N, C-alpha and C positions, 0 to 999 in steps of 0.2 A: 270706103267701107273698114269698120273697126273689127277687131276680133282680140280675144284675150288667149293667150297661150302661156304656158309654165316654163320655165327654166329651172332644173333641179340644181340645188346647191347642198354641199353637206352631205348628212345621212337621209334627211326627210324634210329639208327645207324646198318651198317653192318660191322663187321669184315670179311675180306675174306680170307678163308683158301686155300692155295696152298697144295695139299695132294698128296703123292705117295701112292696109294692103295696097292701096294705090299711090299714096305720097310716099310711103316708105320711112315714116317715123314712128317712134315708139315712146312709151312710158316705161321705167322700170320701177316696180313697188318691192321695196325692202331687198336691195342687193346685199345680202351678207358677204358674197363673195364676188368680186369684180370679174375674174376672167370667164366664167361660164356665160356670163352676160355678154361680155365682149365677143365670145366666140359665137354666141347665138347672133349678136348683130351682124358680125363678118359674114356668117353663113347666109343669112336672110337679106344681107345688102339693106341695112336699117341705119338712120340716124336716131341717137337717142336724145330727145329733147328735154326730157323730164325725168328725175327721180323723186318719187314720193316715199315718204318713211312713215310707218304707223307708230313705232316707239324706239326707244333708244338701246334695246339689247343688242349685243355684238353680232349674233346671227341674222341681224336685221341692216346694221349700219356698217358693218365691217368692210364692206367694199368701197366705201366711199372715198377714203383717202387716195386710193389707186384711181378711182375715176377723177379725181381732182388733179392728180399728177398728169393722168393723160391729156386732160383738158388744157392744162398749162402748156403742154407740149404740142397743142394744136392738133390733136388727133381729129381725123376727118369725120370719125363718126360721132364725134361729140362737140360739134362746133358751137351748137347753141344750147348747151346742157345747163339745166337750172336744177338744183337739189333743194327740196321743199322738206321740212321736217316739222316736228311739233313744237309750238312755242311755249308749252309749259315746262320742258326742260331742254333748252337751247344748246346746241352742239356747234362747235366751231366749223364743222363740216357743213352746214347748213346755209345755203344762199338766202332763203327765205323762210320765216317763220310763218306757220300756218295753225290755225285751230277751229273751233266749232263755229261755224257762219261762214268761213271762207269757201268761196267757188272757185274750183280749179279748171282751166281751160286755156286753150291757145289757139293759134291760127289754123292749125290743121285739125285740132280735135273737135270733130263736129258735134260733141256732146259734152254738157258740164257735169262736173263731179261736186257733190256737196261734201264738205269736211265735217265729220263727226266727232265727238270728243266723247269716247267710250271706255273710261278708266275701269281699273279694277286688277287686271293682269299687272300693268303698270299705271302709275298715276297719271303719265302723259300720253296715253294710247289714243290712235285716232282711227277711224274708219272713213271709207270714201264711197259714197252712194251716188249712182247715177241713174235716173229716170230715161228709160227709152222711148222715142216716139212709136216705134212698133217694136214688139218682141220683148223679152224678159229685161228687168232692170239688173243692175250691177251692183253689187256690196263687197268691198274688199274689207276685210276684218282683222288682218294680221294674226295675233294670237288670243283675241278676246273671245272668239266662237270658234270651235272645231265642228266637224261633222261628227255628231255623236257626244261632243264634249265641250268643254270650254278651258281657257287658260287658268295656270295656277296663279295664286296670289303672290306676286314678286314685285311689291310697290305700292298696290292698291290696296282697298279694304273690301270684304265680302259684300258691303251694302253696295258699294260702288260696281263691282262686277255684275252682281244681281241685277241692279238697276239698268247697267248697259245691256244685258242680255235681254231683259225686258222689253227695251226700247227697240232692239233690233228685230224682235219676233213680231213687232207690228208692222213691219213692211210687208208690202204684198206678198201673196203666198208663192208666186212664180219668180220672184227675186232670185238671181244666182248668186251664191256665197261662194267667195274666193278667200280661203283662208292659207295660213303661211305653211303649215305643216301637215305631212300625211301621217296622221294619227288614227285614222278611221277605224280600222280593224281593231286596235286595242281599245278604242272607246266604245265599240259597240259589244265587246265582251264584257265590259262594265256595265253597259246599259242593260244587256240581258240579266245581269245579277239583281238590278234594281227592278225591272218590269219582266219577270220570267214568262209571263203571259202575253206578252206584247207580240203578236203574230208579225207585224211589220217591221220589227227588228230581226226575226229570222231570216224573212224574205230578203232584207236588204243586206244581211250578212252574207248570205251565199252570193248576191249580185256583186258585192264589193270583193269578195275572195277571188271571183272569176276575172274581175277588173285586174286586180293585183297581179295575180299569176301572169296574167298577158302583158304586165308592165305598164299598164294604164294607170293614170291616176284616179283616185275615189272621188275627186272634187273637180268641178263645184258642186255643192249640194244646192238644195232651194231651202227658202223659209219654210215651204209647205211640208218637206220631208223632215226638218229639224223640229218642226212642232209634233210631228207624229211619233219620232224615235230618240230625240235627245232629252235625256232625263233633267238636265238643267234648264231646259225651257218648259218642263212639265211638272215644275213643283207645287203645282195645286191639285195634280192626280191623286186620287186616292191610294193607289198602289205605290206610288213614287213616295208619297208621304209615311206609308205604312212600312217601306223598306227603310228610309231614312229613320224612322223612329225605332226599328230593330237594330240598325247599326248604332245609334245613338245610347241605347238601351233606356230610352225614355221617350214618353210621346212629344213629338215636335209638331209645331203647327204648320199648315201650308205656307208656301211663298219663301220668305227669306230664311227661317229656321230650318226648313227642308233643304234649301240651297245650302247653307252653311255645313250640314250634315253631310250631304252628299259631296261637297268639295274635300271636306275632311278624309271622308271615305276614300273618294279618288286617289288621294295623295298617298295612301298606303296601300292601293289595291295592287 
């Protein structure tokens, strides 16, 4: 049986762990720090077979050199470790380069993951999507999509990020979204400025506040939820377009033009 669990790193990062609870193997996605992940492996008695990287930022790849050092020392938790990262900006710490169209699986992982190229936040950004035989599908999106928001432009273009978000929004409504940061509360504050009459936002903000007060993560989200509350996925909605136009002090059209205005607005929010 597979499950997904978060390991907290830095202030607000999540390293997502895909775990086989019976065979005791795991995949780690974006370990910006190594020690918290290793502590988790030790506590849960897991062997780490794979590390998958979504993009090249230090808070996502910063732990790789330590993992490589441990592997060279024949650490028993890392006996078969393979590090897989974007072919678009190769790093010396990647054992295998992956990109759009790659399928990720191995002998213990009883479901396959399609690699997506979803640039915008960075030019090399990847996502990982898995379709389940039963239950919801999984979508690991790094910093491209957040609950209630999206990543900044730090290497990619507005057009790339807009198209990436559009492609992600087309996945099935019940797809679980695993993003790499705990930004939801701040994102929802911005979303309420954009759509002050969206009652779904108010209800969700109350729910998320309760989760965070109890120390629980606000994610995973779902595609259905994000279509309802995330302004960056709602750039064709009249209220979102009107708010973007008010911010830009000119009429902007739906779609990309609204997205560009929203991203600029959020950058200084």
